[in-house]
C-alpha positions as CSV (number, residue, x, y, z in Angstrom):
1,M,81.3,-19.1,25.3
2,D,79.6,-16.6,23.0
3,E,79.3,-17.9,19.6
4,T,81.0,-14.7,18.1
5,H,84.2,-15.5,20.1
6,N,85.0,-18.7,18.0
7,S,88.4,-18.5,16.8
8,K,87.7,-20.8,13.9
9,L,85.0,-18.4,12.4
10,R,85.7,-17.0,9.0
11,S,84.0,-14.7,6.9
12,W,83.1,-14.8,3.0
13,V,84.7,-11.4,3.0
14,E,88.3,-11.9,2.4
15,V,90.3,-10.9,5.7
16,D,94.1,-11.1,6.1
17,E,95.1,-12.6,9.3
18,N,96.9,-9.6,10.4
19,S,93.9,-7.4,9.8
20,N,92.4,-5.5,12.7
21,F,88.9,-6.4,11.9
22,P,88.3,-10.0,11.2
23,I,84.8,-11.4,11.9
24,Q,85.5,-11.9,15.7
25,N,85.8,-8.1,16.2
26,I,82.7,-6.4,14.6
27,P,83.6,-2.8,16.0
28,F,81.2,0.2,15.5
29,G,81.9,3.4,13.8
30,I,80.4,6.4,11.8
31,Y,81.2,6.8,8.1
32,R,80.3,8.7,4.9
33,P,81.2,8.0,1.3
34,K,84.0,10.3,0.1
35,G,81.8,11.6,-2.6
36,G,79.4,12.9,-0.1
37,G,76.1,11.4,1.5
38,D,74.6,10.9,4.9
39,L,76.4,9.7,7.9
40,H,75.5,5.9,8.9
41,V,76.6,3.5,11.4
42,A,78.9,0.8,10.2
43,T,81.0,-2.1,11.2
44,A,84.5,-3.1,9.8
45,I,85.3,-6.3,8.1
46,G,88.8,-6.8,6.6
47,D,89.3,-3.8,4.2
48,Y,85.7,-2.8,4.2
49,V,83.0,-1.1,6.1
50,L,79.4,-2.7,6.3
51,D,76.7,-0.1,6.4
52,L,74.3,-1.2,9.0
53,A,71.5,1.2,8.0
54,Y,71.2,-0.5,4.6
55,L,71.0,-4.1,6.4
56,D,68.5,-2.6,8.8
57,D,66.3,-1.3,5.9
58,A,66.4,-4.8,4.4
59,G,64.8,-6.3,7.7
60,L,68.0,-8.2,8.7
61,F,67.6,-6.9,12.4
62,N,63.9,-7.8,12.7
63,G,63.3,-9.6,15.9
64,T,66.0,-7.8,17.9
65,E,66.0,-4.9,20.1
66,V,66.9,-2.5,17.5
67,E,64.3,-3.3,15.2
68,G,62.2,-0.2,14.2
69,T,64.6,2.2,16.1
70,E,66.4,3.8,13.1
71,V,69.6,3.8,15.3
72,F,71.8,2.9,12.3
73,H,70.7,5.9,10.4
74,E,72.0,8.3,13.2
75,P,75.1,10.5,12.6
76,T,76.4,9.4,15.9
77,L,76.6,6.0,17.9
78,N,74.9,7.7,20.9
79,A,71.3,6.2,20.1
80,L,72.6,2.7,19.8
81,M,74.8,3.1,23.0
82,S,71.9,4.2,25.0
83,M,70.1,1.0,24.4
84,G,72.2,-1.1,26.6
85,R,74.0,-4.5,26.5
86,K,71.2,-6.7,25.2
87,A,70.8,-4.6,22.1
88,W,74.5,-4.5,21.4
89,K,75.1,-8.2,21.8
90,E,72.0,-8.9,19.6
91,T,73.4,-6.5,16.9
92,R,76.8,-8.0,16.9
93,L,75.4,-11.6,16.8
94,V,73.2,-10.7,13.6
95,I,76.2,-9.2,11.9
96,S,78.6,-12.1,12.8
97,R,75.8,-14.7,11.4
98,L,75.4,-12.6,8.2
99,L,79.3,-12.5,7.6
100,R,80.1,-16.1,8.1
101,Q,81.3,-18.2,5.3
102,E,78.6,-20.6,5.8
103,A,76.1,-17.6,5.3
104,F,77.5,-16.8,1.9
105,N,74.1,-17.9,0.3
106,G,71.9,-16.4,3.0
107,D,70.3,-12.9,3.4
108,L,73.4,-10.9,2.6
109,G,76.1,-13.0,0.8
110,S,74.0,-13.9,-2.3
111,N,72.0,-10.7,-2.4
112,N,74.3,-8.8,-4.9
113,D,72.3,-5.7,-4.8
114,L,72.3,-5.3,-1.1
115,K,75.9,-6.5,-1.0
116,N,77.1,-3.7,-3.3
117,R,75.3,-1.2,-1.5
118,A,76.2,-2.1,2.0
119,L,79.8,-3.4,1.6
120,I,82.2,-0.6,0.9
121,S,86.0,-0.5,0.4
122,M,87.6,1.7,3.2
123,N,89.5,3.5,0.5
124,E,86.0,4.9,-0.6
125,V,84.8,6.3,2.8
126,E,85.5,9.0,5.4
127,M,85.4,8.0,8.9
128,Q,83.7,10.5,11.4
129,L,83.9,11.2,15.1
130,P,81.8,8.2,16.3
131,V,80.3,9.6,19.4
132,D,78.8,12.9,20.5
133,I,81.0,13.2,23.5
134,G,79.4,15.0,26.5
135,D,82.0,14.9,29.2
136,Y,85.6,13.8,29.3
137,T,87.5,12.5,32.5
138,D,91.0,11.7,32.3
139,F,92.4,9.3,34.8
140,Y,96.0,8.8,36.0
141,S,96.0,5.0,36.5
142,S,99.5,3.7,35.5
143,K,101.5,3.0,38.6
144,E,104.6,3.0,36.5
145,H,104.0,6.3,34.8
146,A,103.0,8.0,38.1
147,T,106.1,6.6,39.6
148,N,108.3,7.7,36.7
149,V,106.9,11.3,36.9
150,G,107.4,11.3,40.7
151,K,111.0,10.4,40.3
152,M,111.6,13.1,37.7
153,F,109.9,15.9,39.5
154,R,110.3,15.1,43.2
155,P,113.7,13.2,43.1
156,D,114.2,13.6,47.0
157,G,110.8,12.5,47.9
158,E,108.5,9.6,47.5
159,P,107.5,9.1,43.8
160,L,103.7,8.5,44.7
161,L,101.7,11.0,46.3
162,P,99.9,9.6,49.4
163,N,96.5,9.1,47.9
164,W,97.7,7.4,44.7
165,L,97.5,3.8,46.0
166,H,94.0,4.3,47.4
167,L,92.0,5.8,44.8
168,P,92.1,6.4,40.9
169,V,93.3,10.0,40.4
170,A,91.5,11.7,37.7
171,Y,90.6,15.3,36.3
172,H,87.9,16.6,34.0
173,G,89.1,17.5,30.4
174,R,87.7,19.2,27.4
175,A,85.2,17.2,25.4
176,S,85.0,19.9,22.7
177,S,88.6,19.4,21.6
178,V,88.5,15.5,21.2
179,V,89.2,14.9,17.7
180,L,89.1,12.1,15.3
181,S,92.3,10.2,14.2
182,G,94.0,12.0,11.3
183,T,93.1,15.5,12.5
184,D,96.2,17.7,12.5
185,I,97.4,19.1,15.8
186,V,98.2,22.7,16.0
187,R,101.2,23.5,18.4
188,P,99.7,25.4,21.4
189,K,100.8,28.8,22.9
190,G,100.8,29.7,26.5
191,Q,102.7,30.8,29.5
192,T,105.7,29.0,30.5
193,K,108.4,29.7,33.0
194,T,112.0,28.5,33.4
195,P,113.4,28.3,37.0
196,D,115.6,31.5,36.4
197,A,113.3,33.7,34.4
198,A,110.1,35.5,34.6
199,P,107.0,34.0,33.1
200,S,106.9,34.3,29.2
201,F,104.1,33.8,26.5
202,G,104.9,31.9,23.4
203,N,104.6,28.5,21.5
204,S,105.0,25.4,23.5
205,K,108.5,23.9,23.1
206,R,107.7,20.8,25.0
207,L,105.0,19.0,23.1
208,D,104.2,15.4,23.9
209,F,102.0,12.6,23.2
210,E,100.3,10.2,25.9
211,L,99.4,6.6,25.2
212,E,96.0,5.9,26.6
213,M,92.9,4.0,26.2
214,G,89.6,5.5,26.1
215,V,86.3,3.8,27.7
216,F,82.9,5.1,26.1
217,I,79.9,5.0,28.5
218,G,76.8,3.4,26.8
219,A,73.8,3.4,29.1
220,G,74.4,5.8,31.9
221,N,73.2,6.0,35.6
222,N,70.8,8.5,37.4
223,L,72.1,11.2,39.4
224,G,72.5,10.2,42.9
225,D,73.0,6.5,42.1
226,A,76.4,5.1,42.2
227,V,77.5,2.2,39.9
228,S,79.0,-0.5,41.9
229,V,82.4,-2.0,40.7
230,N,80.9,-5.3,39.8
231,A,78.1,-3.8,37.6
232,A,80.4,-1.2,35.9
233,E,80.8,-3.3,32.7
234,D,77.1,-3.1,32.0
235,H,77.5,0.7,31.3
236,V,80.6,0.2,29.0
237,F,79.9,0.2,25.3
238,G,83.4,-0.2,24.2
239,L,87.0,1.1,24.1
240,A,89.1,3.1,21.7
241,L,92.7,4.4,21.4
242,V,93.3,7.9,22.9
243,N,96.3,10.2,22.5
244,D,96.1,12.9,25.2
245,W,98.3,15.6,23.7
246,S,100.2,17.5,26.3
247,A,102.2,20.7,26.3
248,R,104.6,19.9,29.1
249,D,106.3,23.3,29.7
250,I,102.9,25.0,30.0
251,Q,101.7,22.3,32.2
252,T,104.7,22.7,34.5
253,W,103.9,26.1,35.2
254,E,100.3,26.0,35.7
255,Y,99.2,22.7,37.0
256,Q,99.7,23.7,40.7
257,P,97.3,23.7,42.7
258,L,94.6,22.5,40.5
259,G,96.0,20.4,37.9
260,P,96.0,20.5,34.1
261,F,94.4,23.2,32.1
262,L,95.7,24.7,28.9
263,A,98.4,22.0,28.7
264,K,95.7,19.5,27.8
265,N,92.7,21.4,26.4
266,F,93.8,22.0,22.8
267,A,93.5,18.5,21.5
268,T,92.7,14.9,22.4
269,S,92.7,12.3,19.5
270,I,90.8,9.1,19.4
271,S,90.6,6.2,17.0
272,P,87.5,5.9,14.8
273,W,86.3,2.5,15.6
274,I,84.8,1.6,19.1
275,I,85.7,-2.1,20.1
276,T,83.0,-3.8,22.2
277,L,83.6,-5.5,25.5
278,E,82.0,-8.7,23.7
279,A,85.0,-8.6,21.1
280,L,87.5,-8.3,24.0
281,E,86.1,-11.0,26.2
282,P,88.5,-13.9,25.0
283,F,91.4,-11.7,26.1
284,R,90.2,-10.7,29.6
285,C,93.1,-11.2,32.3
286,S,94.1,-10.1,35.8
287,G,95.6,-6.6,36.5
288,P,98.6,-6.0,38.9
289,K,98.2,-7.0,42.5
290,Q,96.9,-3.9,44.4
291,D,98.7,-3.3,47.8
292,P,97.1,-1.9,50.1
293,K,93.8,-3.6,49.5
294,P,91.4,-1.0,48.0
295,L,88.5,-0.1,50.1
296,E,85.3,-2.2,49.7
297,Y,83.8,-0.1,47.1
298,L,86.9,-0.6,44.8
299,R,87.3,-4.3,45.2
300,N,86.7,-6.4,41.9
301,T,85.5,-9.8,42.4
302,K,86.5,-10.9,38.7
303,D,89.3,-10.1,36.3
304,S,88.5,-6.7,34.8
305,T,91.1,-5.8,32.4
306,F,92.3,-7.1,29.0
307,D,95.4,-8.2,27.3
308,I,95.8,-5.5,24.7
309,N,99.1,-5.0,23.0
310,L,100.0,-1.2,22.5
311,G,102.6,0.5,20.3
312,I,103.8,4.1,19.8
313,Y,104.9,5.0,16.4
314,L,106.8,8.2,15.3
315,R,107.6,9.5,11.8
316,T,109.4,12.6,11.2
317,E,109.1,14.7,8.0
318,N,112.5,13.2,6.9
319,M,111.2,9.6,7.2
320,D,109.4,7.2,4.7
321,S,107.7,5.1,7.3
322,D,106.9,5.3,11.0
323,Q,109.1,3.6,13.7
324,L,108.1,1.9,17.0
325,I,109.6,4.0,19.9
326,S,107.7,2.2,22.6
327,S,105.5,-0.7,23.5
328,S,102.9,-1.4,26.3
329,N,100.0,-3.2,27.2
330,Y,96.6,-2.2,28.7
331,N,96.8,-4.7,31.5
332,Y,99.7,-2.9,33.1
333,L,97.2,-0.3,34.5
334,Y,96.9,-0.4,38.4
335,W,93.4,1.0,38.4
336,N,91.2,-0.8,35.9
337,M,88.1,0.6,34.3
338,N,85.6,-0.9,36.6
339,Q,87.3,0.8,39.5
340,Q,87.4,4.1,37.6
341,I,83.7,3.9,36.9
342,A,82.9,2.9,40.5
343,H,85.0,5.8,42.0
344,H,83.7,8.4,39.4
345,T,80.3,7.7,40.5
346,V,80.5,6.8,44.1
347,T,79.3,10.4,44.9
348,G,76.2,9.8,42.8
349,C,77.8,11.6,39.9
350,N,75.7,10.7,36.7
351,L,77.6,9.4,33.8
352,R,75.9,9.8,30.5
353,T,75.8,8.1,27.1
354,G,78.7,9.1,25.2
355,D,80.9,10.1,28.1
356,L,84.7,9.3,27.6
357,L,86.8,8.1,30.3
358,A,90.4,8.0,29.4
359,S,93.0,5.8,31.3
360,G,95.7,8.1,31.8
361,T,99.2,7.3,30.2
362,I,99.9,3.5,30.0
363,S,103.4,2.8,30.8
364,G,105.1,-0.5,31.7
365,P,108.1,-1.7,33.8
366,G,110.7,-1.4,31.1
367,K,112.3,1.8,29.4
368,D,110.9,0.6,26.2
369,N,107.3,0.5,27.8
370,R,107.2,4.2,28.5
371,G,103.9,5.9,27.3
372,S,105.2,9.6,26.9
373,M,107.9,11.4,25.5
374,L,108.4,13.1,28.9
375,E,109.4,9.4,30.1
376,L,111.2,8.1,27.0
377,S,113.6,11.3,27.3
378,W,113.6,11.2,31.1
379,L,112.6,14.8,31.5
380,W,114.5,15.8,28.3
381,T,117.7,14.7,29.3
382,E,118.0,11.5,27.1
383,T,117.7,11.6,23.1
384,I,115.6,9.3,21.2
385,K,117.6,8.3,18.2
386,L,115.5,7.3,14.8
387,S,116.7,4.9,12.2
388,N,117.1,7.8,9.8
389,G,119.4,9.8,12.0
390,D,116.8,12.1,13.3
391,E,116.8,12.9,17.1
392,R,114.1,13.8,19.4
393,K,113.5,14.9,23.0
394,S,110.1,16.3,22.2
395,L,107.9,16.4,19.3
396,E,108.7,18.9,16.5
397,D,106.5,20.5,13.8
398,G,105.7,17.8,11.2
399,D,106.3,14.8,13.3
400,T,103.5,12.3,13.1
401,I,102.4,10.1,16.1
402,T,100.5,6.8,15.5
403,L,99.1,4.8,18.3
404,R,98.1,1.1,17.5
405,G,96.4,-1.5,19.7
406,W,95.3,-5.1,19.2
407,C,94.6,-8.5,20.9
408,Q,96.2,-11.5,19.4
409,G,94.0,-14.6,19.1
410,D,94.5,-18.0,17.6
411,G,95.0,-17.1,13.8
412,Y,93.4,-13.6,14.0
413,R,93.8,-10.4,15.8
414,V,91.1,-8.0,17.3
415,G,92.6,-4.5,16.4
416,F,91.6,-0.9,17.2
417,G,93.0,0.7,14.0
418,D,95.3,3.8,13.9
419,C,95.1,6.8,16.2
420,T,97.4,9.3,14.4
421,G,98.0,12.9,14.5
422,T,100.5,15.4,12.8
423,I,102.0,18.4,14.6
424,L,101.5,21.6,12.7
425,P,103.2,25.1,13.4
426,P,101.1,27.5,15.4
427,N,98.7,29.8,13.5
């Protein structure tokens, strides 16, 4: 077992047992001080960020792959991500050893000057978009979600289209409008059409969220070289929460025959911290049984998903706190990330450092496991009733959606932080 997985590890930094960021996590992100300053690579521990650039300047990464590379002084994670799994694992191990209780009198814990510079309260920092995202692919990999959508829009036909059980369906999204958690979402405008009227232009009236998980590519592959399903994880730097905001009325009119366009390109939110596969390893589990058996290039030889609890929270302008409206789990996905990567590259498509692969909406088997408002309201025929008396079938201006995700360990949790966005009226 990787020593960073030990559930008994504790840090000299005080960490609440319900914190997203215990010593077993060690995520990666980009921050700057609220008062201004350079962007640096950091990790999170409890309610603090730990600046890795300062640790590097102090020589604490000497002897590792990252020594002398200056990757922690970069304004994005891309340089670190491009170095590959050995460098990522070594970096996590150094950080873990520096933060352990028994290391309090070591290189960092007893060095008050370094500690005061490198360990900063989260209240004093501004998180930044962690990755320079080159390409963005959005999959459609939840069988429950695809079945629900099929039942709503094709009530007299088969819910799943013929190809769905044979390959991970996806489309290419818009990387330029991927935004950091906390960024306000302006209600989009576009063409819509009701069944009994001519097309019209105006504000979207059916704005929706989609609960998704994003996979960030670290080391890419060469053009022409496919990535095998069993080598896919070597290319994954880590995961983050994704909210694929969707204008359903625009989507309904535009999506045939080529799929989503304006309904999806106005904004996609991601959480600021990327959680590595090393942190998720203790929570590895099996996914749903696949029937029919996938073609050879999509067959996993090991468990390739993770037990990640997911929650969707809604707060209206009239509410003092958010309310859980649905819960799900990453392991509900029918097509896992290894299969998504293998399928994406089977043509020889070259994935590059910083590419984002979103999972598609993650719904589960029950009504309270649905990952979108489209499903929760069942095509806007059912009302979601909130604790303060407000009701919703789709999102209204002033509504805030927060996605949360975490893996529950023995006395600790590996969390993703929040992925939040508030709906603003159109400009």
